[in-house]
C-alpha positions as CSV (number, residue, x, y, z in Angstrom):
1,M,-8.0,-75.8,38.6
2,G,-10.8,-77.6,36.4
3,W,-12.6,-78.8,39.4
4,A,-12.6,-75.3,40.8
5,Y,-14.3,-74.2,37.4
6,L,-17.0,-76.9,37.8
7,I,-17.8,-76.1,41.3
8,V,-18.2,-72.4,40.7
9,G,-20.0,-73.2,37.4
10,G,-22.4,-75.2,39.2
11,L,-23.1,-72.6,41.5
12,F,-24.1,-70.2,38.7
13,E,-26.2,-72.9,37.4
14,V,-28.2,-72.8,40.5
15,G,-28.4,-69.0,39.8
16,F,-29.7,-69.3,36.3
17,T,-32.3,-72.0,37.2
18,T,-33.5,-70.0,40.3
19,S,-33.8,-66.8,37.9
20,L,-36.0,-68.8,35.6
21,R,-38.7,-68.8,38.2
22,F,-39.0,-65.1,38.0
23,V,-38.3,-64.2,34.5
24,D,-42.0,-64.0,33.4
25,G,-41.6,-65.1,29.8
26,F,-38.5,-63.0,29.7
27,R,-40.5,-59.9,30.3
28,N,-39.0,-59.2,33.8
29,L,-35.8,-57.5,32.6
30,P,-33.7,-57.8,35.9
31,W,-34.4,-61.5,36.2
32,T,-33.9,-62.1,32.5
33,L,-30.4,-60.2,32.8
34,A,-29.6,-62.3,35.8
35,F,-30.5,-65.5,34.0
36,L,-28.4,-64.5,30.8
37,V,-25.4,-63.3,33.2
38,S,-25.7,-66.7,35.2
39,V,-26.0,-69.1,32.2
40,T,-23.1,-67.5,30.3
41,I,-20.7,-67.7,33.2
42,S,-21.9,-71.2,34.2
43,M,-21.5,-72.6,30.5
44,G,-18.2,-70.9,30.2
45,L,-16.9,-72.3,33.4
46,L,-18.2,-75.8,32.5
47,E,-16.2,-75.3,28.9
48,L,-13.0,-74.3,31.0
49,G,-13.4,-77.3,33.4
50,A,-13.9,-79.8,30.5
51,R,-10.6,-78.7,29.3
52,S,-8.8,-80.8,31.9
53,I,-11.6,-83.1,33.1
54,P,-13.2,-85.6,30.7
55,M,-16.3,-84.1,29.2
56,G,-18.7,-86.8,30.6
57,T,-17.4,-86.4,34.2
58,A,-17.3,-82.6,33.9
59,Y,-21.0,-82.4,32.8
60,A,-22.1,-84.8,35.5
61,V,-20.4,-83.0,38.2
62,W,-21.5,-79.6,36.9
63,G,-25.1,-80.6,36.4
64,G,-25.1,-82.5,39.9
65,I,-24.0,-79.5,41.6
66,G,-26.5,-77.4,40.0
67,A,-29.4,-80.0,40.7
68,V,-28.5,-80.2,44.2
69,G,-28.1,-76.6,44.7
70,T,-31.4,-76.0,43.0
71,V,-33.1,-78.5,45.2
72,I,-31.7,-76.8,48.4
73,V,-32.8,-73.4,47.1
74,G,-36.3,-74.7,46.4
75,I,-36.5,-76.2,50.0
76,A,-35.0,-73.2,51.6
77,L,-36.7,-70.3,49.8
78,F,-39.8,-71.7,47.9
79,G,-41.2,-74.2,50.5
80,E,-40.7,-77.2,48.3
81,P,-40.9,-80.5,50.1
82,A,-38.0,-82.0,52.0
83,G,-39.1,-85.4,52.7
84,S,-36.7,-88.2,53.8
85,A,-36.7,-89.9,50.4
86,R,-36.0,-86.9,48.4
87,L,-33.0,-85.9,50.9
88,A,-31.7,-89.5,50.6
89,L,-31.8,-89.3,46.7
90,I,-30.0,-85.8,46.9
91,A,-27.3,-87.4,49.2
92,L,-26.9,-90.0,46.5
93,I,-26.4,-87.3,43.8
94,V,-23.6,-85.6,46.1
95,G,-22.0,-89.2,46.7
96,A,-21.7,-89.7,43.1
97,I,-20.1,-86.1,42.6
98,V,-17.6,-87.2,45.2
99,A,-17.0,-90.5,43.8
100,L,-16.4,-89.0,40.3
101,R,-13.8,-86.7,41.9
102,L,-12.2,-89.4,43.7
103,T,-11.9,-91.6,40.6
104,A,-10.8,-88.6,38.0
């Protein structure tokens, strides 16, 4: 169950990093609320996942899912660059997450 918590928590990390783009100094109330809800759920799920998975592994997986997801959102929604080197490096992060899962 810990891995499921980390995966969902990582997805909520994408939610809070994406929300940060729109909070406008925390003056935009709907986006600020989205940020606060997302970060609370994300951190809570990280804590739940870390109960059964070593903390270093849990944090690396949670952060990796958030990083990869945030890059994908940036490319898909905000026109950020998707060069081959960048995509290859993202693939390395995904590979590291999978390797951590297989060795845990």
